C-alpha positions, 0 to 999 in steps of 0.5 A: 499500499502506498505511503499516506503522502503519495495518495492523491488528494481525492484518495485522501479525501475519501479516506477522511470522509470514511474516517479511515484517516484523520485530518490530524494524522494526515497533517502530521504526516505532511509536516514530518515529510516537509521536515525530512525533505525541505531542507534539500528541496527548499519549496517552503518559505514558511511552514505554519505548523501550529496553525495547520495542526489547529485547523486539522484538529478542528476539521477532525472534530467537525467530521466526527460530528457529521459536519463534513464540508466536501472533498478538501475537508481536512486535506493538507495543501499549501499556497504560493507566497503571494496570496495574502494569508491573515496573520502569516508573513506573505513575501511576494518572493521579494526583500521589499515585502519580506516583513509583510503580514496581511490583516486579511486573507486573499479570497481564494485562501478564504475559500479554501479554508471555508472548504475545510482545507488545512494550509501547511504554509507558503511556497517559494516563488521567484521575485515578484513572480517574474523570472528569477529568485531574489539573490537572498533566496535559496531557490527550490530544487527540482525533485527529478533532477537537482540540476534542472529548472523548476519553472517560474514563478510557481517553483515552490508549488511545483516542487512541493506538489511533485515531491508529495509535500502537500496534496495540492497547491495554488500557483499563478500564471502570467506568462507560463508560471503554472504550466512551466513548473507543472511541466518541469516537475511532472504535475498537473496544472490548471490555468483557468479563464482570466476572471474565473478565479478572484485575484483579490488579495493576490500580489500582481505581476501583470494585472491583466495577464495574472491567472490564479489556479491549482497544481496537483498530482492528479486531474481529479484533484485539480478539478476539486480545488478549482471548484472551491476557488472559482466564482465571482467575488464582489471584492474583485470586479474583474471576476466573472459572474458565470455560474461554476460548473461541477468540475468534479463530474467532468472528470468522469465524462470522458473524451467521446464527442470532444473535438481536439484541434491539432496544428502539427506545424505549431507543435513541431516548429521551434520544438525539441523533436523528442518533446514534440514526438511525445506531445504528438502521440497524445492525439492518438491516445485522445482519439482512442478515448473517443475524441475527434482530432481535427487539423487546425491552423493556430493564429501567428503567435510571434507578435504577442510573444514579442509583446509580452515582455513590454505589456507585463513589465509596464504592468509590473512597474504599476504594481510596484509603484511606490516601492521601485525605484524608491527602494531599488537597493532591495530588489534583485538585478534581473527583476529591477531591470525588468521593472525599468523596461516597464517604466521606460515603455511608451504609450505608443508601444503599449498600444501596439502590443495591446492591438496585437493582443486583440488581433490574436485573441480574436483569431483564436476565438474563431478557431474555437468555433470549430473545435472544443480545445487545442492540443500543444505542449506546455513547454516546447523544450526539454527541461532546461538547466538551472540557468535557464535564461543563460542556457540559450535553448534551441529556438531561444525564448520563443521556444519557451514562451510560445505555447504559454504567453499567447494564452495569457494574452487571450485569457484562455483556460488551459490544463497541463498534464504529464505526457511522458519522459525524455531520455534523460528521465525528465517529464514532458507535458501536454497542454490543452487550451479551451475557449473561455469558461471551457474548463470542464471539457479540458478536465474531461479530456485530460482525465481521459488521457490520464486514465489511458496512461501511467505517467502520473504514477512515476515518482521523482527520485529526490522525493522517494 
């Protein structure tokens, strides 16, 4: 029988509901695992052990009394350290906010705790949720290979989830930061439609690009978390008012009848051939599961990929107004340089980038008139070395960003799922992209793919 920490979130939830495992037992086991592993993996910024144990004890009392709240009740999870958590230091991955203790929690944290989840602590991220960790921070270590990239910026979320130091986590995605660590660390990640999940109480990188979403080891787990955090929030006027479907039910719907778009040129251009082969093989698996694979032509992404830096940098500069450049000495050099790009951006340049965004988003919406989703990679290269920015991968930065940044610009929902391993033992990742508010079909297809494969059962060597 699997050790308790290797159970999926939904497996643990079933045992907690049946009173075979107590929330206190599960939480203590996770805290013990963090104590044993995190000194070498560095996924956590803060472990809130006393708070977690108190919440686990409360969950146990409620469940014993017959007041079961649902599939997150008593389940230990963790959140990226840019989500306000009342009374808990929340740093944004920065030195400038290193002592910040919020007086209220982000809406998504409140919703997780209202569902009975036990929050173990706060997970490491890159500085300001951009591309590199602050020089004072020890970066998280990829549990598949300590010499490989962990993805940005939800690096701690990817590592902790992959290494079974939580049953699920919250990440965020502005240019790929749910999908990159999902790919690099071999986990499932959902980037919902922009506005599907509230951003209230979430430190911003690029406000019009930021997406909040779950990272787990199983599609059903991500669906369970999304069902709790999704929905309109009066505190966030940009959050969508559409009703939240039953994402957990979508897990069992299968792929039959779904139309999956495939642009083979898009999947292979700028791509590492080995990764491209693994991703293309996913089409046959989905076809065997009942989906129809439809040839499509993805709108050109070059203009939006090239525009991402300017748009995000300008919005990041706005988010840091009053902190940078006034306290520039507390910033790392890479993030400071990024903010300088934003501060020097002209209105004309931003307007041109915004137009490219509108053009791409409109063309992509047209593609989804003919298919339910698009199949492509989460990451177009093999997991890069630690110094990703200096590694000069084949195809350059375009190969890193071309499968992620465009879908942040369009606000499209995506799901990333492990789809195999390269010859050097690193995970590869399938990405499915849907029309706005199309998370349920993505979950249905991803769960069908997962049931037909065994990739998610492999475990990282540094976490066994």
